[in-house]
C-alpha positions in Angstrom: -1.9 3.5 -23.4 0.5 5.9 -25.1 4.0 6.5 -23.8 3.0 10.0 -22.8 -0.1 8.7 -20.9 2.1 6.2 -19.1 4.7 8.8 -18.2 1.9 11.1 -16.9 0.4 8.3 -14.8 3.8 7.5 -13.3 4.3 11.2 -12.3 0.8 11.2 -10.7 1.6 8.1 -8.7 5.0 9.6 -7.6 3.2 12.8 -6.5 0.5 10.8 -4.6 3.2 8.8 -2.9 5.0 12.0 -1.9 1.9 13.5 -0.6 0.9 10.4 1.4 4.4 10.4 2.9 4.0 14.0 4.0 1.4 13.2 6.7 -1.8 12.0 4.9 -4.0 14.4 3.0 -7.8 14.3 3.3 -9.6 13.2 0.2 -11.1 16.6 -0.6 -8.5 18.2 -3.3 -9.0 17.9 -7.0 -6.6 15.3 -8.3 -6.7 14.4 -11.9 -5.4 10.9 -12.9 -5.0 9.7 -16.4 -5.6 5.9 -16.6 -6.5 4.1 -19.8 -7.4 7.3 -21.5 -10.0 8.3 -18.8 -9.7 11.3 -16.5 -10.8 10.8 -12.9 -11.4 13.7 -10.6 -11.2 13.6 -6.8 -12.3 16.6 -4.6 -10.1 18.3 -2.0 -10.6 21.5 -0.1 -9.4 24.8 -1.7 -6.5 25.3 0.6 -5.2 21.8 0.1 -5.7 22.2 -3.6 -3.5 25.3 -3.6 -0.9 23.6 -1.5 -0.8 20.6 -3.8 -0.7 22.9 -6.8 2.5 24.5 -5.4 4.0 21.1 -4.6 3.1 19.8 -8.0 4.8 22.8 -9.7 8.0 22.2 -7.6 8.1 18.5 -8.2 7.1 18.6 -11.9 7.7 22.2 -13.2 7.0 21.3 -16.8 3.6 19.6 -16.1 0.4 21.5 -16.6 -1.3 21.9 -13.3 -3.4 18.8 -12.4 -5.1 20.7 -9.5 -6.9 23.3 -11.6 -9.9 22.5 -13.8 -8.7 22.8 -17.4 -11.6 21.6 -19.5 -12.8 23.9 -22.2 -9.3 25.0 -23.2 
């Protein structure tokens, strides 16, 4: 795995830990994880996805949103 992929994975894990510590989110938001070059999608509700998108931008302002589908770009 490249250094960039490892750094991305660490940030995703940090974000997951933060969210789990904030009271447990239901498994219905889109969460993109990069692991061994593969992208895994998990579904979350629209409102939870918006809230996580805002939290992700605050925690990792330079990171492209991981809560918005970005294929085809």
